[in-house]
C-alpha positions in Angstrom: 110.1 130.5 64.5 113.2 132.1 64.6 112.3 134.0 67.4 110.3 131.4 69.9 113.6 129.3 70.0 115.6 132.1 71.0 113.3 133.1 73.2 113.5 129.3 74.7 116.9 129.7 74.8 117.5 132.7 76.5 115.1 131.6 79.5 116.4 129.0 79.8 120.5 130.0 80.2 118.4 132.9 82.4 117.3 129.9 84.3 120.5 128.1 84.3 122.6 131.0 85.2 120.6 131.8 87.7 120.2 129.0 89.8 124.2 128.7 89.7 124.2 132.4 90.7 121.7 131.1 93.3 123.8 128.6 94.1 126.5 131.0 94.5 124.8 133.1 96.4 123.9 130.6 99.0 126.9 129.2 99.5 128.5 132.0 99.9 126.0 133.6 103.6 126.9 129.5 104.5 130.5 130.4 104.5 130.2 134.2 106.3 127.1 132.7 109.5 129.9 129.7 109.8 132.4 132.3 110.1 130.5 134.3 112.6 130.3 131.5 114.8 133.6 129.9 114.5 134.2 133.6 115.6 132.0 134.0 118.8 133.7 129.7 119.7 136.9 131.8 119.8 135.2 134.6 121.5 134.2 132.5 123.8 137.6 130.2 124.1 139.6 133.1 125.0 136.4 134.6 127.6 136.9 131.0 129.2 140.7 131.5 129.6 141.1 134.9 131.0 138.5 133.5 133.6 140.3 130.7 134.7 143.8 133.0 134.6 141.7 135.4 136.9 139.8 132.8 139.3 144.4 131.7 139.6 145.3 134.3 140.1 142.9 134.5 142.9 144.2 131.8 144.7 147.9 132.4 144.6 147.1 135.0 146.1 145.0 133.9 148.9 148.1 131.1 149.0 150.5 133.3 149.6 148.1 136.0 152.3 148.4 132.0 154.2 
């Protein structure tokens, strides 16, 4: 009888611990994914900014030539 009770208890605690570890792993994966999305957005914004600065430089050069 004692073996059955300890088996049930260990399985029950294992399921709870597995659920906690699984939830933490999913949260970690989500935050990593979010970090990369944010990083892509920052890179994209910097690219747009440098493109606009290059356009301003071309515009300034053409105005100076006139």
